C-alpha positions as CSV (number, residue, x, y, z in Angstrom):
1,X,82.5,-103.0,-32.0
2,X,85.4,-101.0,-32.3
3,X,85.8,-97.5,-34.0
4,X,89.6,-97.9,-35.9
5,X,91.0,-94.6,-38.0
6,X,90.6,-97.0,-40.9
7,X,86.6,-96.9,-40.6
8,X,86.8,-93.0,-40.5
9,X,88.8,-93.1,-43.4
10,X,86.4,-95.2,-45.1
11,X,83.3,-93.1,-44.0
12,X,84.7,-89.7,-44.9
13,X,86.7,-91.3,-48.3
14,X,83.0,-92.7,-49.4
15,X,81.1,-89.8,-49.1
16,X,83.6,-87.8,-51.4
17,X,82.6,-88.8,-54.9
18,X,78.4,-86.9,-55.4
19,X,77.4,-84.2,-54.6
20,X,74.9,-85.4,-51.7
21,X,77.1,-87.5,-50.1
22,X,79.0,-83.8,-49.4
23,X,76.2,-82.5,-48.2
24,X,75.7,-85.2,-45.9
25,X,79.4,-84.4,-44.6
26,X,78.4,-81.1,-44.7
27,X,75.5,-81.5,-42.8
28,X,77.4,-83.4,-40.2
29,X,79.6,-80.2,-39.3
30,X,83.0,-81.7,-41.5
31,X,83.0,-78.4,-44.0
32,X,83.4,-79.8,-47.0
33,X,83.0,-78.4,-51.1
34,X,82.7,-80.7,-54.2
35,X,86.6,-81.8,-53.8
36,X,87.0,-84.4,-57.1
37,X,88.7,-87.2,-54.8
38,X,92.5,-88.1,-55.5
39,X,92.8,-91.0,-57.3
40,X,94.5,-93.0,-54.7
41,X,94.0,-92.6,-50.6
42,X,97.1,-93.6,-48.2
43,X,99.0,-91.6,-50.7
44,X,102.7,-91.3,-50.1
45,X,104.5,-87.8,-50.6
46,X,107.8,-88.4,-51.4
47,X,110.2,-89.2,-48.1
48,X,107.7,-86.4,-46.1
49,X,105.1,-89.6,-46.0
50,X,101.6,-90.9,-46.7
51,X,98.6,-88.7,-45.6
52,X,95.8,-90.9,-45.1
53,X,93.2,-88.8,-47.8
54,X,93.9,-86.0,-50.0
55,X,90.8,-84.1,-52.5
56,X,92.0,-81.3,-55.2
57,X,89.9,-79.2,-57.4
58,X,91.6,-77.9,-60.5
59,X,90.9,-74.3,-61.9
60,X,91.9,-72.0,-64.4
61,X,95.2,-71.4,-63.2
62,X,95.1,-72.7,-59.5
63,X,94.8,-75.7,-57.3
64,X,92.7,-75.9,-54.0
65,X,94.6,-79.4,-52.1
66,X,92.9,-80.5,-49.1
67,X,94.9,-82.7,-46.7
68,X,93.6,-84.9,-44.6
69,X,95.4,-86.2,-41.7
70,X,92.9,-88.5,-39.6
71,X,93.7,-89.8,-35.9
72,X,91.0,-92.5,-34.2
73,X,91.5,-90.6,-30.7
74,X,93.6,-87.7,-29.6
75,X,95.3,-84.8,-32.0
76,X,98.3,-83.7,-30.3
77,X,101.4,-81.8,-31.4
78,X,103.0,-85.3,-33.1
79,X,99.4,-84.7,-35.7
80,X,99.9,-81.5,-36.2
81,X,103.4,-81.5,-37.3
82,X,102.9,-84.8,-39.3
83,X,100.5,-83.0,-41.1
84,X,102.4,-80.3,-41.6
85,X,105.5,-82.3,-43.2
86,X,102.7,-83.4,-45.4
87,X,101.9,-80.1,-46.2
88,X,105.7,-78.8,-47.0
89,X,106.1,-82.0,-48.9
90,X,103.0,-81.3,-51.5
91,X,103.8,-77.5,-51.8
92,X,107.0,-78.4,-52.8
93,X,106.1,-81.3,-55.6
94,X,103.0,-79.7,-56.6
95,X,104.9,-76.2,-56.9
96,X,108.1,-78.0,-59.0
97,X,105.8,-79.4,-61.0
98,X,103.3,-76.6,-61.3
99,X,105.1,-73.8,-61.3
100,X,102.4,-71.4,-63.3
101,X,99.7,-72.5,-61.3
102,X,98.8,-70.8,-57.5
103,X,98.5,-73.8,-54.9
104,X,96.4,-73.4,-51.8
105,X,96.8,-76.2,-49.1
106,X,94.1,-76.7,-46.4
107,X,95.5,-78.8,-43.9
108,X,92.5,-81.0,-42.2
109,X,93.2,-82.9,-38.5
110,X,90.3,-84.7,-37.1
111,X,90.4,-87.0,-34.4
112,X,88.3,-87.9,-31.2
113,X,89.7,-85.5,-28.7
114,X,92.5,-82.7,-28.3
115,X,95.2,-82.8,-26.3
116,X,95.1,-79.4,-24.4
117,X,98.4,-79.0,-23.4
118,X,100.4,-76.0,-24.3
119,X,101.3,-76.8,-28.2
120,X,97.6,-75.5,-28.7
121,X,98.8,-71.8,-28.5
122,X,100.7,-72.7,-31.6
123,X,97.4,-72.3,-34.0
124,X,97.6,-67.9,-32.6
125,X,100.5,-67.5,-34.6
126,X,101.6,-70.4,-36.5
127,X,98.9,-72.5,-37.7
128,X,95.7,-70.5,-38.5
129,X,95.4,-71.8,-41.8
130,X,94.4,-76.1,-40.3
131,X,91.5,-76.9,-39.6
132,X,91.0,-79.3,-36.5
133,X,87.9,-81.1,-36.1
134,X,87.2,-83.7,-33.6
135,X,84.2,-86.3,-34.2
136,X,81.3,-88.6,-32.1
137,X,80.6,-92.0,-33.4
138,X,76.9,-92.8,-32.4
139,X,74.0,-94.8,-33.2
140,X,73.5,-92.0,-35.5
141,X,76.7,-92.1,-37.3
142,X,79.8,-89.1,-37.5
143,X,79.4,-85.6,-36.1
144,X,81.9,-83.4,-36.8
145,X,82.6,-80.4,-34.5
146,X,85.4,-78.0,-36.0
147,X,87.5,-75.9,-33.4
148,X,88.0,-71.9,-34.1
149,X,91.7,-72.4,-32.3
150,X,92.2,-69.0,-30.9
151,X,93.4,-70.0,-27.2
152,X,94.0,-67.7,-24.2
153,X,94.0,-68.6,-20.7
154,X,90.7,-68.4,-18.5
155,X,92.5,-66.6,-15.5
156,X,95.1,-64.4,-17.6
157,X,96.3,-62.8,-14.8
158,X,96.3,-59.7,-15.8
159,X,96.0,-56.5,-13.0
160,X,93.5,-53.5,-14.5
């Protein structure tokens, strides 16, 4: 059986509705809080594109938004740019409609592996707010691993 991006989306989406299911995702490594899933998946954010999942929680004067970009296979620079485009569109839309509310956006990208090209150094300065997960799908279901993106060379070549 091939595991598709839609399968990953279905599993995450189906486990966002009840606290015990959210705790199951947490126990499997995907750090979720009990957000209310937005009313739709594959949400169009104007001309910025269609994101896979959005969850949100409204506070008294704030809105916490999680934007998920899911990749069947490898996370690479193209996926990060795509996710950044969705974040930009979401911020612009929400701030124009709700200027009185403080908006917090957490971009999340999930894939089977990470392309470890030089682009990963962007996380050290530009993308510290992006949560990057890899997943494994096995006989026991999904398992997620959060990557702390603080890259450096193994041999930095500094003289002592």
